[in-house]
N, C-alpha and C positions, 0 to 999 in steps of 0.2 A: 270825395276822398282828397286829402291834402296832397299837393305835389311836393314830394320830399326832396327831389333832386332835379336840377336842370343840367343837362349835358350840352355844353356849348362847343360847337365845331366850326371854327373859321376855315374858309376854303378859298383858294385862289388857283385856278387852273389845275385842279386835282382830278380831272375826269378819269384818269387811269388808275386811281387809288380809292376814290371816295366810296365806291360801291362796297368794297371790302370793309371800310370803316362803318358805314351806315348799317350794313347787314349785321355786323357784330354788335352794334349798339341796340338795334331794334330786336334782335333775337335773344331777348332776355325774359326771364320770369318777372313777375311783379310789375308788368308794364304800366299799370295804373298809377304807380308811385312816382314815375319820372317822366319828364318831357325832354324832347330833343330839339335844340335850336341850331340851325345851320346858317351861318352868316356868309353869304356869297360876296366876297370882296372884289367885285368887278371882274369876275372871270371872263376870259375871252375864248375859252375852248368850249367843250360840250358839257361842262359842269352844270350849267343852269338847266339844260334839257334833262340831265340825269335826275336832278333834284325834283323836277316835276313828276317823275314816276313815283315819288314817295309822298305825294300829296295826301294829306290826312294823317300821316304818321309823324311828320316833322313840321316845325315852324321854320319857314325860310325867310330870312331877312336879306334883301338885296341892297347893296350900297356901292357907291363909287369906290374905286380902289384907294384904300387908305392905309393898308398894312395890317398885319396880324393883331397888333395892339388895338387899333381902331375897331376891328371886327370883334374882338373879345369884349371890349367895352360896350359895344352895341348889344352883344348878347347878354351881358350883365343887366343892362337897362331894361331888357324885355323879359328877363327870367322871372318865373313865378315860384321856383323851387326854394326850399329851405336851405339847400346846399348847391354849390356850383362845382361842376367838374369840367375842366377844359381838356378836350380831346382833339388831337391834330387829325386832319382829314386823311393823312397818309399813314396813320397808325390804326390800331384796333384794340378792342377790349376783350377780355376773356369771356367765354360763353356763360360762366356762372358768376360774373362780376356783381350783378345786382341781385344778390341772393337774399333769403330771409334774414340771415345774420346781419347783412349790411342794412337792410330795412330797419331792423331793431336798433342799430347804432345811429342811423339817421334821425331817429325819433328822440334821441337823448340830448341833442343840442350842444355837442362839443364844438369848440371853435374851429378845429381842424381834424380831419381824418386822414391818416397817413397809411399807405399800403405799398405792397411790392409791385414791381414791374419786370417784364422780360425785355432785355435788350437784344435785338437781332441785327447782326452785321453779316450780310451775305448768308452763308450756310452755317454760321456759328451763332450761338446764343448764350446769354448769361442772365442770371437772376439777381436782382437787387432788392433785398427786403430785410426786414427786421427778423430776429430769431424767434420772437414770441409776441403774443398780444399783450398790450398794456394800456392803461389809462393814467394820464398824469394831470395834476391840477396845480395851479399857482406856482410856488417856488420850485416844485419838482420839475416843471417844464423847463425852467431856466437851468437848474442844476444838471439836468440830463441832456440839455440841448446839443452840446458838442458831440457827445457819444452817439446820439440818435442820428444827427445829420452828417456825421462822418461815415456811418454805416449806410445810411439812406442818402438820397439826393435832395439837397435844399433848393437848388436853383430851378429845377424843372417843375412845372405845375401839374404834370400828367399823373403823378403818383399821390395827389392830394385832392381832397374835397374840402371846400371852404364854406363856412357858415355865411350865408349871403348878408345877413344883418351886420356882421362884423365888417364886411367889405364896404357895404353901403354907408353905414353910420360913420365910418372913419374916412370916407371919401377916397378909398384906395382904388387906383386905376392902373392899367398897363400904360407905360409911357411909350414914346416913339423912338426909343433908342434903336440904332441899327443892329447892335449886338447886345444881348443880355437883358432884354425887356422882361423876360420871365423872372430872372434873378432879382431885378429891382422890385418887382411886384412882391416876391416872397420876402425880401429884406424889409419891406414896409409892413407886411403882415406879421412877421415873426414876433416883434415886441408886443403885439396886441393879443397874442395867444395866452389864454388863461386856462384852457383845457384842451388836451390833445389825446386823441384815441389812435392807437397804433395797431394795425392789423397785419399779421404775418402772411396774409394771402396775396397772391399775384393777380392783379385785376387789369393790367394794361400791357400791351405789347408795343414796344417802341422800335420802329424800324430805322436803321441807319444805312443809307445807300451810299456806296462809294461815289465820290465826286460831288455829293450834295453837301456843300460846305456849311450850310445853315444847321445841319445836324451832325455831320461827320467829323467836325473838328471845331476848335475855338479860333480858327484862323481869323486874324484881325488885321484889317488894312489900316493904312495911315489915316484915312478919312474918318474911321470910327474908333481910333485909339482914344480919342477924347471921351467917348461914351464909356469905354472900358475902364479908364482911370476914374471917371466919375462913379462908376459902379463899385470900384474898390473902396473909394471914400465913403460911399453909402453903406457898404458892408461894415466898415470900421465903426461908423456911427451906430449901426444896428447892435454891434457887440457892446458898445458903450451904453446904449439904452438898456441892454439886458444885464449890464454889470458883469460881463464875462471877459476874462483875460483874452486879449487879442491873439496871443501866441497859442493857437490851437489848430487842430487838423482841418476844420472847415475853412478857416481863413487862409492857412498856408497852402492848402490844395487849390483854392481859388486863385491865389496869387500865381502859383506855378502854372495853372491852366491858362491864365490870362497872358502872362509874360511869354510862355511857350508859343501860344497862338499868335501873339504879335510878332515874334521872331520868325515864325513860319511865313508871315506876310512881307518880310523885308526882302530887298533885292538879292537875287542869287547869282548875279552876273560876276561878282567878285567879292572877296573878303573885305576889301577896303570900303566898298559901297555898303556892305552889310554892317560893318562896324560903325560907319557914319550914321546909318539909320538908327542903330541902337542909341546913339548919343543925341541925335537931333530930335527924335520922338520922345526922349526921356524914359525909354524902356529900362535902361541900366539903373536909374534911380529907383524905379518901382521894384526891380529885381533885388535890390539891397534889403527890402523889407522881408524877404522870404526867410523863414526859419524851418527847421526840419521836424518839429513836433507834429505827429499825426500823419506823416507821409508814409504811404506804403511803397512797395518796390517800384511800381510803375511811376509814381510821382518822384521817387528818389532818382530814377534814371533821368527824367526830365529836368529835375533840379540840378543834377550834375552837368547836364548839357548847357543849361542856362548859365551856370557858374563858369563855364569854359567856352566862351563864344566861338573860338576858332574850331573847336571840336564840334560844336553845334552846326556851324556853317558847313563843315566837311561832311558830317553825317547827313544833313538835310540836302546838300547838293548831290550826294550819291543816291539818296532815295528818290530824287526827282528824275534820275536817268531812266 
């Protein structure tokens, strides 16, 4: 039987979370249709011992610590499935994610499969998904691109399955950016998509823990602001390749998130230091690119704070107390 799907799970010191993840992935029907690849990225806790307990059910790849991008690329290189699904070790998938309906879709060779996910923050949760199922080909992918990825999430790979041949033949890999490596991967994939299947089912649960900056916010330090600005330029290039007007909800929301996150990382010791940081890092010049098309209420609030630096500083200083 053909392996239709490779579930790739990078892990680094996730001993307290990975059991939940693995059990959710392995507790699926149609087990013969998918494989599970766990890339242990040099964990120093009990992760390796936990993985041994799943011997026979998963393929474990051990490597020296090289970061999540390196781990995912390693997983791609060893994947046998027709499709790739990247799952984080501290998240989980729904109990009926790999159902007969998905198996049928996996056999049809779409370039990408997009589906819903649940976002969990503490005791609160929200659903991000499309309102209906649909299949798009050729120019219809481009003409509906902005509306689809304004409703859904473009940057995150967790709500997507990628046709492996598309990734391999175009030599698309995750890069080593400190912030936004997921986004860069998707920006490179997007112009290559000629067929897109959208499912309105929720297949993934994305946990956001307070204090875990890699997931809880876009907070960007001075050291990786260069990566962030490079990502914006790459996003602009993506829209050019798709022949889509850059003044759209996907682009403007990404700008707001990036600038807002960068300002969160600036000094909070005093407004003068904060203002100097805006200028020296070039944040102000990037902020000038922001337009309001496609911004919902939450993004509007962030946009207004960005446009009024003193107000941003005051609100942020108060929230840190």
